N, C-alpha and C positions, 0 to 999 in steps of 0.2 A: 306206487310208482315202484322200482325196483331195480336201484343198482349193484352192479353186479364183475368184479374187483379183473376177476381171474377171465383165461380168455377157454373162452373170447369177451370183447370188453363189450361190456350197451350200459344201456341207462334211460329205462318204457317209464315215456309219461305218459299218467293212465290221467285222457282227460274221459272225463263227467259219460258215462251210457254210450260208451266204443267199443262195450263187450271189449270193459277194460277186465271183470274176475274171473274170465275165461284165462285173459292174455297171461292179469297177476298168475294163477292155483297157477298154468303150466311153464312157465316162463320161473314159479318155486319148485315145480317138480326135479323136470332138469335142472337146476343150477341156480345156487345162494349159496347169500354169503357166508360163512361158517356161523356166524354170531346173529345170523335171520332166520334158523332152522327153527326155536319158537318160537310156538302160536303167542307166547305171551310182546314177545316183541312190540315194543312201546310206540317208537317214535315211526313203525311203519304204518302202520294202521294211522298214526297221529295225522301224519301228509302225506296221504296215499291220494290226494289232488295235488299236483304244484306244474306250475310249470317246470319246463324246463331253462330258465334262469333261478326260482328257485333255490331247483337239483344242486346246480352248482352253489352257489352261494350259502347252500345251508347244510349241502353233507362236499368243500369241497376237500375236503381232508379224506377223504374215499375216492376222488377223482385225482389226486396227488399234489394234490394242492398248498402250500402251506397253512400259517395258525394266519395267515391274516390277508385277505386277497386283496388287494386296490382295486380291481377294476376287470368289469364285466371280460372284455378282450383274451382279458390276463388267464381268467376260467375258463372260456373256451377254445380257449389256445391248448391247454392243458387237457382239457379233453376230449379231443379231440381218437386219444385214441379209441376211447367208446363210439360203440357204435347204437347213435344215439336216436328214437323213433316213438309212434304214438301213431294215434290213431284218426283218420277223419269220419264223421255219420251228417252227410245230408241235417241242412234245421229241422225240416218242417218233424223229417222223422226223430231227430232227437228230441225235439217241445213232449209229440207224445210221449217218448219213452220218457221225462221228466215225469212228465203229469200223471202217466197210469203204475211209479215207480215207484214215484215221490207221494204217493198218495193212498197208496194201499200198504209199501212193503212195512213190517213191524219196525224191521232197527233202528226205521230210516224215520217213519214218524217218532220212533221215543227217542232215538237220541238233538233234530232235530225239526224235521222235516213238517211234522203238524199243525202250523198255522198256512200250511197250505193248503188246509180240508174248509177253509175259509172256501173257496171256489167250490159252487158248488158244481158247476160246469169245466172239459177243457175252450169250448171259450174266456165263459174266464176267466179262468188265466191268460192265458192267451192276449184277452187283448188289454188285459193290465198292464201284463208283464214288463213292457218301454217303462212304465212306471211308478212300481214298485220298488223290494230293497232286494226280489227277488238276480235283480237284472247283474247286479256286479255277485252275487257270489260265486263264492268260488263251485260250485256245484251244476252254477248254468252258465259260466263264463261259455262266450266263443272256442274254438281248438288253433285259433293264434295265437285268444291270447295264454296259453299253454303250452308253443309252439313254434313262437315267435317274439322279438323281442327290438324295439326302435324297429318294425318291418321287416324285420328281412330276418328269415325263418337261419332257427341252431341249432335244427334234431336235423337229423342224415336225413331220416322219409320218410314219411307220414302215407300210410300203408290208408286204403281206403271202405267200412262197414259195409258198403253195399256189398263187397266184396267180398265176406270174410274168410267165408273157405282157399279159397286162391292166395285171397293176404297172408289168413297161415302159414296155410303149405310155403309160400316167397318169404315170409321171413324168417320160418324153421332151414331152408334152402341157403340162408343168411347163414342164419351161428350157425349152420349144423349140426341140428336138431334132428330126432327122430319125430312126423304128424304123426305117422299113427297113434303116439300116446297124445296127442291132443285130446283136450281134454278131462281126463287122467288124473289133471291136477283142483279138477272141482267142477262140481254140477253147480251150472249156469244158473243163473236164478232166474224163473222171468215175470214180468208180470201182466198180469187180465187183460189185453190188449189184441185186438186187430189186428192180421199180422199188415194189410196193404193202412197205409196213412194217411193215402187221400181219405178216405173214407169217416176222416175225422173233421175234417173241413169243411166239407159237403158246400167243395161249391162257393166260397165265402169268399171272398176278395178283403174286402177289411181282414177276414185271419191271415187269409195267409201271406198282405200287404203288412203283419205287424209283423212278423218272425221275420220276413227278405230284413223292414227295417232292424231286427233288432241283430240279426247276422250280418249284415251286409258290407263287413270286415269280408268274412268266410265266406261270403259268397260268392264275392268275386275272386277273395283269391280262388279257392279250390273249382268255381267254377259251376253250384251247383244250385238245382232251377229242379219246382215246382214238381213237376211232370217231371 
């Protein structure tokens, strides 16, 4: 996540596996709070994936609230001057990204994801997911658990990963940033995978249904379909 306290005021909610590294690096390249310019900053890396309400509660002093927030509604009202946004990705595509990145990325494997290596295939991972400890892990949570609270959308806008370039262009227009500089803030991390996520399901309906069950609220909210 990233909070920009000055004009333009914005809060970026980093939903895992929705292109957040590229967006975060780009925004830091364009706008960053003075005390976040150091790469050694601890709280930014530690709290990278937080829901909007966790951001508002944990960092309420940076959005203009006092030292003792008493209610979520008060926090939300105080943050109204901030443009709060996130990205959403089709859950079937996102599940492929989870597995391919978290079982191959050295940084993930070294820090937390090595237990995922017990799954020898993507199918094993998908079919066990709903009963596993990963279902409620922060890196696997549905988009709405980052962007909504009590069934209500708290962020101002949710961009779509499946139309990434255009959505980033629209974001830049909103924040009055130079789209031509996009991707200069860092290099995308790409896991070794096929581009078409459907190939990983091989017309296996139980796999497709398992993902639908795990992310049914996202599917209802965003209208995602496997096809």
